[in-house]
N, C-alpha and C positions, 0 to 999 in steps of 0.2 A: 607806782610801787608798796609790793607786798613784803612788810618788813615782819619777821616773824626770832620770837627771842627765848633764847636757851641756853640753858645753868650746866657751864661747866662742860659739855659738848653737845656733838652736833648729832639730828637724831638718823636712825638706821635704815633709813626711807631717802633722806640724803646722800648718803653714800654713794647707795645701788643705786641712785637716778643719773651721779657722775659721770659721761661720759667721756670728752677730749679733754674740756680745759673748764678750769673756775678762777675767779675772783676771787681775793684776798689779800686782808687789811688785817691791819692789829691797832686797837688802842691802849697808849702806858699810861702810866706817872708822868711819865719826862721822857725826857733820850738817851740816862743813862740805861745800856741790860744791864750793867750789874746793882743801876741805885734801882734803879724804875722799872716796877712790878708790872708786864704783862695783865690790863684787864681784860679783855675782848678781843676775842678774834671774827674777819667779818664773811660771809663767803659769797657771790654769784655765779651764778653758771651761767649768767644772758640774759636768761630769761624775765628778768627781771622784777622775781624772788628770792629777795636775800636772808640769809641765815644770821646771824648773830648768838655772838658764843658770850656771857657771862659766863666771869673765871672769879670760882673765891676755892677752889683746889686742879690742880694739874696733875690727878691723879686719876682721874675721867676723864678723860679728854681724849680715849680710845681712837672713836673714830675721826677726829682732828688730827691724830698723828699719821692716823691710817689715808686719810686723801693724802694730807701733806709730802707720804712717803712716798707717791704711790708716783713711779718713775711715769707712770706711762699718763701721767693729767699734766698738761701742763699749767699753771702756776702763774699768773699775772698778776701784777704789783705795781702799784708808783711807789717806785724807791724801797725797792723789795731788798738791799744794803739793809735797811733799818730793822724791819716783817722778820726777814729771815735772822737774824740776828735776835730780836724776842724771843722765836718759834723757839731755835738753838739755846738759849741761855735757859729757858724756861721749859721748855716742854721734851730735852734732847733730842728733836729730828732736825736736821739740817734739809732741806729740803733742796730738789731739785728738779730739773729743768720747767727752767723760770723764764720767764719774761720781765721786763719794769720799761715802762712805759713813758719816765723819768729818759732814762739811759738811752733806749729811742729815740724820744726829743730832742737829744741832744746830739746826739748822730745826723739827726734826720732835719731840722730846724734850725743849721747853722745860724740860720739868720735873726731868730729872737735874742733876747733877753731871760725871757722867763720862761720856767718849765714845771710849774706848777702845775697838780690838779687840777684846778679851779683853770686858767689862763687855755688848757688845753682844752680841758671844755668847751673854751669860749668859739678858741677859736675854727674848732677843728670838728665839733655838734652840732653850735650855734648852744650850748646851753647853758644858763646863770646858773651858777650849783655856792649857797654861802659856804663860807670855812668859819662862822661864828663862833663854834664850839668846840675849836680847837685847842684854844689853853682855857679847858673845862676840866674839872677835878672827875676822870673815869674812875676811880677809885671807889665810890659812895654804890650800894647797896640797889637802889630806888635807882634808875635810871630814869632820865626823865623823856620825852618825846621831842625834843628839841636834839638831844644828845642819841636818840636814835635813827632820826631820820639822819643827822651828818652823818655817824659812823655808817648807816647805810649807802648813801648816796662817794659814798667812795669803793667802793666797787662797784655799784650797779650801771658806770656808762666803760668798764675800764673795757669789757670786749669790743666796742665803739672804738675805743678810740688806738688800742690793737691794731683795729682792720684801716686804719686811715692811718696812722703810723708806715705798718709795714703798706703800703702803699707808695708813701714818702721816700723811703729808705730803700723800697728797689728803684725807683725812680733816679737816688742820687747814686744808686751801687754801694750802699752801703750797710747791706743790710748782711754780707756776711760775718760782717767785723761786728756787726749789734750781739749776731749770735754767741758769736766769738766770749762779746762782755758779759751775757746770760751764762751763759755756762764758767763762767770764774769769778761767777757770783757767788760761790761755797766759801771758795779758797777765802776770799778778796774780805769776808765775814769772822771766816776763824780765822785773817791775823787780825782784826779788828778786838775779837773775844782774848786774844791772847797778850795786845799791846795796847790798843785802844783807835780810835780813830784816827785820830791826832801825830800817830808813827804810821810812816809809809819808807814801807824798805826798797817801792822804786824811787824815793825826791835821791835830786843830786848829792845836795847835805848832807855831811855824817853828824 
């Protein structure tokens, strides 16, 4: 794994190198977009090179925004609902052309009770990843080596997981419904940012 840390934006050569898909993740101060600021965004093209962008200004992130709003590029997330909410809240961009490994897992692995990135990597790839840095301060200026490795790992395996999950989705004849769910995610996020994640207009209760 090759980890490259950048301040506020992706380098021009990364944008030029992205072809059809990129794995994306975020780190924030917490889980509430209105309260907890976006601290880092991670990108990987499936080649083992992980680009980590640490933010202290959102006004300097032109290449990040360009990558996220390019509809010709498939953006692969794990739990995309949170990540794209953070991007919309802090960078003003709503990514489209999305694939979410968590949604794919919930549709394809209905036999499983857990759909975490750690569980998917272990079952589908035989890889054990550490989540020890999940609850850590991502707002500090000097990110630790352990934090960098954790952040990079969150995008390192997403291309491989997508390939495995696509096989399962096709096997169970659920690929089309998965694609429909992915396409709906920007609308779901807009609803989240409008009224909060706990407000569900599809719920039966009034």
